[in-house]
C-alpha positions in Angstrom: 0.0 0.0 0.0 1.0 3.5 -0.5 2.1 5.7 2.4 -0.3 7.9 4.2 -1.1 10.9 2.1 -0.9 14.4 3.4 -4.3 15.9 4.1 -4.7 17.6 0.7 -7.1 16.9 -2.0 -4.8 18.4 -4.7 -4.2 16.1 -7.6 -0.6 15.3 -8.3 0.9 16.8 -11.4 0.3 14.7 -14.5 -2.5 12.5 -13.2 -5.2 14.0 -15.3 -2.9 14.3 -18.3 -2.4 10.5 -18.5 -6.0 10.5 -19.8 -7.6 12.0 -22.9 -9.1 15.4 -22.2 -12.9 15.3 -22.9 -13.0 11.5 -23.2 -16.0 10.4 -21.1 -15.2 6.8 -21.8 -12.1 7.2 -19.7 -13.9 8.2 -16.5 -13.7 4.8 -14.7 -9.9 4.6 -15.5 -9.4 8.1 -14.2 -11.4 7.4 -11.0 -9.2 4.3 -10.4 -6.0 6.5 -10.8 -7.4 9.1 -8.4 -8.4 6.5 -5.8 -4.9 4.8 -6.2 -3.4 8.1 -5.2 -5.7 9.1 -2.3 -7.1 5.7 -1.3 -10.5 7.3 -1.8 -12.2 9.8 -4.1 -12.1 13.3 -2.6 -14.7 15.8 -3.8 -12.3 18.3 -5.3 -10.6 15.6 -7.3 -14.0 14.4 -8.6 -14.8 18.0 -9.6 -11.4 18.3 -11.4 -12.0 15.0 -13.2 -15.4 16.3 -14.3 -14.0 19.5 -15.7 -11.1 17.7 -17.4 -13.4 15.1 -19.0 -16.0 17.8 -19.8 -18.7 15.9 -17.9 -21.3 17.2 -15.4 -20.1 16.7 -11.8 -23.3 14.8 -11.2 -22.3 12.2 -13.8 -18.9 11.7 -12.1 -20.6 11.2 -8.7 -23.1 8.8 -10.3 -20.3 6.6 -11.5 -18.3 6.9 -8.3 -21.2 5.8 -6.2 -22.4 3.1 -8.5 -19.4 0.9 -8.2 -18.7 -0.6 -4.8 -14.9 -0.5 -5.4 -14.9 3.3 -5.3 -14.9 5.0 -1.9 -15.9 8.6 -1.1 -14.6 8.6 2.4 -10.9 8.2 3.4 -9.7 4.6 3.8 -6.9 3.2 5.9 -3.5 2.2 4.8 -4.5 -1.3 5.7 -8.0 -2.6 4.8 -9.2 -5.5 6.8 -12.3 -7.2 5.3 -14.2 -10.0 7.2 -16.3 -12.3 5.1 -19.7 -12.8 6.7 -21.1 -15.3 4.3 -23.0 -18.3 5.7 -20.0 -20.7 5.7 -17.7 -18.1 7.3 -20.4 -17.0 9.8 -21.1 -20.5 11.1 -17.4 -21.0 11.5 -17.0 -17.9 13.7 -16.4 -14.8 11.5 -18.6 -12.7 13.8 -16.1 -13.4 16.6 -13.2 -12.4 14.3 -15.0 -9.2 13.4 -15.8 -8.4 17.1 -12.1 -9.0 18.1 -10.9 -6.6 15.3 -13.4 -4.0 16.4 -12.0 -4.2 19.9 -8.4 -4.2 18.8 -8.8 -1.3 16.4 -11.4 0.6 18.6 -13.7 1.1 15.6 -16.8 -0.4 14.2 -17.1 -2.2 10.9 -17.3 0.4 8.1 -15.0 2.8 9.9 -11.4 3.9 9.6 -9.1 4.5 12.6 -8.4 8.1 13.4 -4.7 7.7 12.5 -5.7 6.4 9.0 -3.9 3.2 9.6 -6.8 0.7 9.3 -10.2 0.4 7.7 -12.4 -2.4 8.9 -15.2 -3.7 6.8 -17.4 -6.8 6.2 -18.7 -8.3 3.1 -21.5 -10.8 2.5 -19.5 -13.5 0.7 -16.3 -13.7 -1.4 -16.8 -17.2 -2.7 -13.9 -18.8 -0.8 -16.1 -20.7 1.6 -13.7 -23.6 2.2 -11.3 -21.1 3.8 -13.8 -19.7 6.3 -13.7 -17.9 8.5 -11.9 -15.6 6.1 -10.2 -12.3 6.7 -8.8 -10.4 3.8 -6.0 -8.0 4.6 -4.8 -5.6 1.9 -6.2 -8.0 -0.7 -4.5 -11.1 0.8 -6.8 -14.0 1.9 -6.2 -15.3 5.4 -8.2 -18.4 5.8 -9.3 -20.4 8.9 -9.1 -17.2 10.9 -9.5 -17.0 14.6 -9.9 -14.0 16.8 -6.4 -14.5 18.3 -4.8 -14.8 14.9 -6.6 -11.7 13.7 -5.3 -9.8 16.7 -1.8 -10.9 16.0 -2.1 -10.0 12.4 -3.2 -6.4 13.0 -0.6 -6.2 15.8 2.1 -7.0 13.2 0.7 -4.2 11.0 1.4 -1.7 13.6 -1.7 -1.0 15.6 -0.9 -2.9 18.8 2.3 -3.6 20.5 
């Protein structure tokens, strides 16, 4: 993951220019680039994208809110996702989630104040044989227990 960004919504030089000015078909690619830089889509960046692509701001927000992969709120340097599908749930994913909420002092769907972690849950990722499943920064961690989850986030720097 990229390092924590300074609290600025200013686009880096050249980010817009990697895309064709006025090309509405490039909106999703541009949003991906913006999110890769900030780890979310700040409003000023969306407004700049709209102007650059010559689109109404409402259209840019419509696309940004349609796809679940885009985020309008800041996300942590490390994203911890707990699968809550049926197979994971019956194997204890709720306990894993509750342990992470205690360890990180946040509820599911929130980001720690220091911007280090985002905790979220999903309904199912289709890896039922690995349940309970914790996904950390895109890496699947199967057969998770509350204690293993605690150690994992500890290694990432939250707890000592």
